N, C-alpha and C positions, 0 to 999 in steps of 0.2 A: 449852380448856374454855370460855373466854369466847366464842369464835366460835360454838361450838355452842349455848351457853346464851343469848346476847344476844337472838336473835329470840324465844326462848321466854319470856324475862323481860319483854320489851317487850309481849308479847301476853298476859301473865298465865298462861301455861301452866305456868310454873315460878316459884317465888318466889326471892328472893335467898338465903334460907336454904337452899333446894335447891341453888343454885349453889355456895354455900360448902361444903356437904357433899361435893358432887362434886369440887370443887377440892381439898379436903383428901384425899379418897380417891385421886385421880389423881396428886397431886404428893407425897404423904407429907410435907407440910410440918409442921414442929414448931409452927407457929402455931396457937393455939386458934381456935375458931369466933368468939369475940368479938373477938379480935385482928384477924382477917381482916376482919370487918365494920367494925371501927373504922378500919382502914387504908383500906378502900374509901370510907368516908364522908369521911375526910380528903382523899383524892384528889379525890372529887367536889366537895367544898366549895372546893377550890383552883380547879377548873375552872369552877364555877358561881358563884363568889363575887360576881362583878360583875353587878348587876342594871341593866338599861338603864332608869333612872327617867325619862329624857326620853321614851322610847317609851311607857312606862306612863302618863305624863301625857297623851300624845297619844291613847292608847286611851281614857282617861277622857273626853276631848273627843268622840271618835267615838261613844262609848257613849250620849251624850246624844241622838244623832240616828239611830243605826243599831244593829242587833243585832250584837254583837261576841262571837265565840266563840273559845276556845282549844282546839286539838287538839294534844296533845303526846305524842311517843313517849317514854315514861318507864317506869321500873321502880318497884316498890313502895318500896324503901329510899330512892331519890332523892325520891320523892313525899313521904315522911315529912318530909324536910328542907324541901322546897319549900313545904309547907303552912304553914310558919312564917314565910314571907318576904313576905307581903302582896301576892302576885302574882295569885293565882287570883280574888280578890274583885273584880278590876277587869273581869271578863268577865260577860256574861249567862249563859254556861254554859262549863263546862270538861269536856273529854273527854280521858281519859288512856288511852293505848294498853293498858296492862296491865289496866285495869278493863274496857275495851270489848272486848278480845280481838282487836283489829286494830291494825296499825301502818301507817305511811305506805308502807313497803316493799311492802305488799300491793297497791299500785297502785289502779286505778280502783274496786275494790270498797270501799275505805276511804272514798272520797269519796262514793260512792253511799250508803253506810251513814250517813255524817255528814249528808248532805242529808235522809235520812229522819228522823234524830234531831231536826233543827232545823226540820223541816217546810218546807223551802225548795226552790225550783227552781234548777238550776245557774246560769241566767242572772241570778238575783237575788243571786249570791254573788261575792265577791272573796276569793280565797285568797292569803294572804301567807306566805311562808316564806323562810328564808335559804338553802335548798337548792333549786337550780334545777330539778332533776329532779322534785321534788314539785310545783312550780309548773306544770311542763310537763304532768304527769298531770292536775292540776286543770283545766287549759285543755282537755285532751282530753275531759274530762267535761262541758264546756260552761261552766265558770266563767271569770271573768276571773282573771288571776293576776299577781302582782307578786313579784319576787325582792327580798327585803329586803336593803338595803345599809346604810342609815342613815336616821334620821328625816327629815332634809331631803329626801332622794331619795324616800322613801315619800310624803311630803306632795305632792311634785310629781307622782308617778305616780297617786296617788289623785285629785288634782284633775282629771286627764284622764278618769277613768272614773266619777266620782261626779256 
């Protein structure tokens, strides 16, 4: 059920509530709707608990000189939690896949979409992600790209292209 719903959740075509209903119907679980939602949030919070504050401080520095945007593949229920964490405010703009209707797995179309949203040309942009394939796609669109490993390496890579 998750494999089927994950891309639909990320692009906002289905809500997490839709997923829970489908999960309950297909598995005949004795768990209630609220119990499933609560368990998912507990799991997500365990995975997402650690915020890279060093990276966010560096973004604060970059933001003083450059436009810095966040594009995140996320779903509605995770976004509810992330809104409370003081992350999104650090960017000039935040684009969330489930709100925009596109996800990074959509390939070049996503990057072209984002370039239109921020009114930028590919050669003016540096795309940074911890997933190499997305950086590769951004480069194919004409952007510079950096695979994020850690803040020290990011600073070194950015110093080469800024």
